[in-house]
C-alpha positions in Angstrom: 82.3 34.6 16.3 79.9 36.3 18.4 77.5 36.5 15.5 77.8 32.7 15.0 77.2 32.0 19.0 74.3 34.5 18.7 72.8 32.4 15.8 73.4 29.1 17.5 71.7 30.3 20.6 68.3 31.4 18.4 68.9 27.9 16.9 68.7 26.2 20.3 66.0 28.5 21.6 63.5 28.0 18.1 64.1 24.2 18.4 63.5 23.5 21.8 60.2 25.4 22.0 59.1 24.4 18.7 59.6 20.6 19.3 58.0 20.9 22.8 55.0 22.4 21.4 54.4 20.0 18.6 54.6 17.5 21.3 51.6 18.6 23.2 49.8 19.7 19.8 50.0 15.8 18.6 47.3 15.3 21.3 44.6 17.5 21.2 41.2 16.5 20.4 38.7 17.5 18.0 35.5 17.3 18.9 31.9 18.6 19.2 32.2 18.9 23.0 35.4 18.6 25.4 33.4 16.0 27.4 35.5 14.0 30.3 35.5 10.9 31.3 36.6 9.4 34.4 39.4 10.4 36.5 42.0 7.5 37.7 41.3 8.8 41.6 43.2 6.0 43.4 45.0 2.2 42.7 45.6 -0.6 44.8 47.9 -3.8 43.4 49.4 -2.0 40.8 50.9 1.4 39.2 48.6 1.6 36.5 45.5 0.1 34.8 45.1 -1.3 31.3 42.6 0.9 28.9 41.6 0.2 25.3 41.1 3.4 23.3 38.4 3.5 20.6 40.9 3.0 17.8 41.6 -0.7 19.6 44.9 0.4 21.3 46.1 -0.2 24.5 47.8 2.5 26.9 48.5 2.5 30.7 46.7 5.3 32.8 47.8 6.1 36.3 46.4 7.6 39.0 45.6 11.4 38.6 45.1 10.7 34.8 41.9 10.5 32.8 40.0 7.5 31.0 38.4 9.3 27.9 34.6 8.9 26.8 34.8 5.9 24.3 37.4 4.1 26.3 37.3 0.7 27.9 39.1 -0.1 31.0 40.1 -3.7 31.7 40.8 -4.5 35.5 43.4 -7.5 35.8 43.4 -10.1 38.6 44.6 -8.6 42.0 44.3 -4.8 40.9 41.1 -2.5 42.3 40.8 0.9 41.5 38.5 3.8 42.4 37.1 6.3 39.0 35.1 9.9 40.0 33.5 11.6 37.7 33.2 15.1 37.8 29.8 15.6 39.0 30.5 13.5 41.7 29.9 9.6 41.5 32.4 7.6 42.3 33.0 4.0 41.3 35.1 1.0 42.6 36.1 -1.6 40.0 36.9 -5.2 41.3 39.4 -7.4 39.7 38.6 -8.8 35.9 35.6 -6.0 35.6 35.6 -4.4 32.6 33.5 -1.1 32.2 33.2 1.4 28.8 33.0 4.9 29.1 29.7 5.8 26.8 29.0 9.5 27.6 30.8 12.0 30.0 29.2 14.7 31.9 29.7 17.5 29.5 31.9 20.5 29.9 29.3 22.0 32.2 28.2 18.9 33.9 25.0 19.5 31.7 24.5 15.8 30.8 24.3 12.5 32.3 27.4 10.3 32.2 26.6 6.9 30.9 28.9 3.7 31.2 28.5 0.2 30.1 29.4 -2.4 33.1 30.3 -5.6 30.4 31.9 -8.1 33.4 32.8 -8.1 37.1 31.5 -6.4 40.0 31.5 -2.3 40.7 30.7 -0.5 43.3 28.7 3.0 42.9 28.8 5.9 45.5 27.5 9.1 45.2 25.6 12.1 47.4 21.9 11.4 47.1 21.3 15.3 46.4 23.2 15.2 43.3 22.2 11.8 41.8 18.0 12.9 42.0 18.3 16.2 41.3 15.2 18.1 39.8 13.2 14.3 39.4 16.3 13.6 36.9 19.0 10.9 36.6 22.3 12.1 37.1 23.9 8.7 35.7 23.2 5.8 34.2 24.6 2.3 34.1 24.1 -0.3 31.2 24.6 -3.7 32.9 24.6 -7.3 31.1 21.4 -7.8 31.6 19.8 -4.6 33.0 19.8 -1.1 33.2 20.3 1.1 36.0 18.9 5.3 36.7 21.1 6.4 39.7 19.0 7.7 42.4 20.7 6.8 45.5 23.9 7.0 47.4 25.5 3.2 47.5 25.1 0.2 45.3 26.9 -2.8 44.1 26.4 -4.1 40.6 27.2 -7.9 39.8 27.8 -9.6 36.2 28.1 -13.1 37.4 27.9 -16.0 34.7 24.7 -16.8 34.5 22.9 -13.5 36.2 23.1 -9.7 36.9 22.6 -8.8 40.9 22.1 -5.6 42.1 22.6 -4.7 45.9 21.3 -1.4 47.2 23.5 -0.8 50.4 21.9 3.1 50.9 19.3 5.0 49.3 17.6 3.7 46.0 18.3 3.0 42.6 15.7 2.2 39.6 16.4 -0.8 37.7 14.8 -2.0 34.5 15.3 -4.6 31.2 16.5 -1.6 29.0 16.8 2.2 28.7 13.4 2.3 26.9 11.4 0.4 29.9 13.6 3.2 32.5 12.3 6.1 30.1 8.7 4.5 30.4 9.0 4.3 33.9 8.4 0.4 33.6 11.0 0.0 36.1 11.6 -1.4 39.9 12.2 1.0 42.5 15.2 -1.1 44.3 15.1 0.4 48.2 17.9 0.3 50.9 19.1 -3.0 51.8 17.3 -5.0 49.1 18.8 -6.6 46.2 17.3 -8.1 42.6 18.4 -10.1 39.8 18.0 -11.0 36.4 18.7 -14.5 35.3 19.9 -15.8 32.1 18.3 -14.6 29.4 14.8 -14.1 31.0 13.4 -10.6 30.2 11.8 -10.0 33.7 13.2 -8.7 36.9 13.1 -11.2 40.2 11.2 -9.7 42.9 13.3 -7.5 45.2 14.4 -9.3 48.3 16.2 -8.1 51.7 19.2 -9.4 52.6 21.7 -9.0 55.6 24.1 -6.2 55.0 26.4 -6.9 57.2 27.1 -10.5 55.9 27.3 -9.5 52.6 29.8 -6.9 52.9 31.9 -9.2 55.0 32.0 -11.2 52.1 32.6 -8.3 49.6 35.6 -7.3 51.5 37.0 -10.7 51.7 37.1 -10.8 48.0 38.5 -7.3 47.6 39.5 -6.2 51.0 40.9 -2.4 49.6 37.4 -1.5 48.9 36.6 -1.0 52.6 39.6 1.6 52.7 38.5 3.1 49.3 34.6 3.3 50.6 36.3 5.1 53.7 38.3 7.7 51.3 35.0 8.1 48.8 33.0 9.5 51.8 35.7 11.4 52.7 36.0 13.3 49.3 32.4 13.5 48.9 32.1 16.0 52.3 35.7 17.7 51.5 35.1 18.8 47.8 38.2 16.2 46.8 36.5 15.6 43.6 35.8 19.1 42.5 39.3 20.0 43.2 41.0 16.8 41.6 39.1 17.8 38.3 40.1 21.6 38.7 43.7 20.6 38.9 43.4 18.4 35.8 41.6 21.1 33.9 44.2 23.8 35.0 47.4 21.2 33.6 45.6 21.1 30.2 44.5 25.1 30.2 48.1 25.9 31.0 49.2 23.6 28.0 46.7 25.4 25.7 43.5 23.1 25.8 40.1 24.4 25.6 38.2 22.8 28.6 34.9 24.5 28.4 34.4 25.8 24.5 32.6 23.5 21.8 33.5 22.7 18.3 31.5 23.8 15.3 33.1 20.1 13.6 31.2 17.0 14.8 34.1 14.5 14.4 34.1 11.8 16.8 36.8 11.8 19.9 40.3 10.9 18.9 42.3 8.6 21.6 43.9 11.0 24.0 47.0 10.4 26.4 46.3 12.3 29.3 48.6 15.5 29.8 50.2 15.8 33.0 53.5 17.1 34.8 55.2 14.4 34.4 54.4 13.9 31.1 55.7 17.8 30.3 59.0 17.1 32.2 59.2 13.6 30.0 59.0 15.7 27.0 61.4 18.5 28.3 64.4 15.9 28.9 63.9 14.5 25.5 64.3 17.8 23.5 67.2 19.1 26.3 68.5 15.5 25.2 68.0 16.4 21.2 69.6 19.7 21.7 72.8 18.3 23.2 73.1 16.0 20.5 72.9 18.7 17.7 75.3 21.1 19.9 77.6 18.1 19.6 77.0 17.8 15.9 77.8 21.2 15.9 81.0 21.0 17.5 82.1 17.6 15.9 81.5 19.1 11.9 82.4 22.4 13.1 79.5 24.2 11.2 80.4 27.2 13.6 84.2 28.5 14.6 83.9 28.8 18.6 86.4 28.0 21.3 86.1 24.8 23.6 85.3 27.2 26.2 82.4 28.6 24.4 80.9 25.5 23.5 81.6 23.6 26.7 79.0 26.7 28.2 76.8 25.9 25.5 76.4 22.3 26.5 76.4 23.3 29.9 73.1 24.9 29.9 71.5 21.8 28.9 
């Protein structure tokens, strides 16, 4: 009887560990680089945001989870969100805004992230020391009718029905009609407290104009009240290093579960859809496996695959 009990324990231990490892392994990605996207840093108006994967599936992403490269964020009415990139850029998304992450910052932050802002309004904020280092852009934005190379600290991009507008709150941002124009320096350096717009399908930028910052921000905060507090938190996180700490925690969680967060792979497959691995995910998988083990033990008892006393069986079941 003792030998049967021992084999039962071995079976349970092997089943539990194998099932959990298979569950985690099923979410691994194979790519040229482990390129991180944007971390969902804070949310207002909902517990999650809707994300469309590269395969066209929809998934819910909560605070502390990652929007991967190639995925698209679709904001619903009444919801606002703050995304953070590892190199320091923070993005505040308005209701009904759609953005897509085209490129991340690379495993060693050795490339400039690129996002496509398809619709809606978004506010971008980062340290000017990070934005314009060694004369190179550290972040690019492809809006509906313009392309931006980020140099400065704080600005808002609005894709309206018939025009795209850029308002610089502090610092500077370079605005062009295309990526080619941006690289050829055929652009408009948009200065602090100025705005520019591209109307309809016109292939030209309007002249840079001054605007009243206090009046403009009052309208923005009336439309999206949560942005005011989000911006205060964003500035604190820049000074305190909160963004770096958040990404360190995310990387550490993936490392603990066997994900390589720095190495490059030799194959050139595109990124697959990745469900973020968090403590809650591991806890949920653990409970599922425990439940399966309990069911297996119950079947062992019902069909008398092993001959053990009721006391031993209850003791086994009590462990799970």
